[in-house]
C-alpha positions as CSV (number, residue, x, y, z in Angstrom):
1,M,-60.8,-8.1,5.3
2,S,-63.3,-6.1,3.3
3,A,-62.7,-2.3,2.6
4,E,-65.7,-1.6,4.7
5,I,-64.4,-3.3,7.8
6,A,-60.9,-1.7,7.2
7,A,-62.6,1.7,7.0
8,I,-64.4,1.0,10.4
9,I,-61.1,-0.1,12.0
10,A,-59.4,3.0,10.7
11,H,-62.2,5.3,12.1
12,A,-62.0,3.5,15.4
13,E,-58.2,4.4,15.4
14,V,-59.0,8.1,14.7
15,L,-61.5,8.1,17.5
16,R,-58.9,6.7,19.9
17,S,-56.4,9.2,18.8
18,D,-58.8,12.1,19.4
19,A,-59.7,10.6,22.8
20,R,-56.0,10.6,23.7
21,A,-55.7,14.2,22.6
22,L,-58.7,15.3,24.7
23,A,-57.3,13.3,27.8
24,A,-54.1,15.2,27.4
25,C,-56.0,18.5,27.2
26,A,-57.8,17.4,30.5
27,E,-54.5,16.8,32.1
28,R,-53.1,20.3,31.1
29,L,-56.3,21.8,32.5
30,R,-55.9,19.9,35.7
31,A,-52.4,21.4,36.1
32,I,-53.7,24.9,35.3
33,E,-56.4,24.4,37.9
34,A,-53.9,23.4,40.5
35,E,-51.7,26.3,39.7
36,L,-54.7,28.6,40.0
37,K,-55.5,27.2,43.4
38,A,-52.0,27.4,44.6
39,G,-51.3,30.9,43.3
40,G,-54.6,32.4,44.7
41,G,-56.0,35.6,43.5
42,A,-57.7,34.2,40.3
43,P,-61.3,35.2,40.0
44,D,-64.0,32.7,40.7
45,W,-65.3,32.7,37.1
46,L,-61.8,31.5,35.9
47,H,-61.8,28.7,38.2
48,A,-65.3,27.7,37.1
49,S,-64.4,28.0,33.6
50,V,-61.3,25.8,33.8
51,T,-63.2,23.3,35.8
52,A,-66.0,23.2,33.3
53,H,-63.6,22.8,30.3
54,L,-61.8,20.0,32.2
55,A,-65.0,18.1,32.8
56,A,-66.0,18.6,29.1
57,C,-62.6,17.3,27.9
58,A,-62.7,14.3,30.2
59,A,-66.3,13.4,29.2
60,A,-65.6,13.7,25.5
61,A,-62.5,11.6,25.8
62,A,-64.4,8.9,27.5
63,D,-67.3,9.1,25.1
64,L,-64.8,8.8,22.1
65,E,-63.0,5.9,23.6
66,T,-66.4,4.1,24.1
67,A,-67.3,4.7,20.6
68,A,-63.9,3.4,19.4
69,Q,-64.3,0.3,21.5
70,R,-67.9,-0.3,20.1
71,L,-66.6,0.2,16.5
72,S,-63.7,-2.2,17.1
73,R,-66.2,-4.9,18.5
74,Y,-68.5,-4.4,15.5
75,A,-65.6,-4.8,13.1
76,D,-64.4,-8.0,15.0
77,K,-67.8,-9.5,14.8
78,A,-68.4,-8.5,11.2
79,S,-65.0,-10.0,10.0
80,P,-65.2,-13.4,8.4
């Protein structure tokens, strides 16, 4: 395996790790969102902010996972 392919594979793993971190963040935000709904009394802007951040984390996690998959496929096809 060439150094270039190894670097691509390593980068894909970093992206997967980042995707997992963002997915975990989204799960924590889901728990916060549920607690806010259950507790009541939180201002609407806080609900909106948590929901927006949750969506951003979930979207970024999905995008990073897609990029990692594409890099992995590229590395597989480029390997002799």
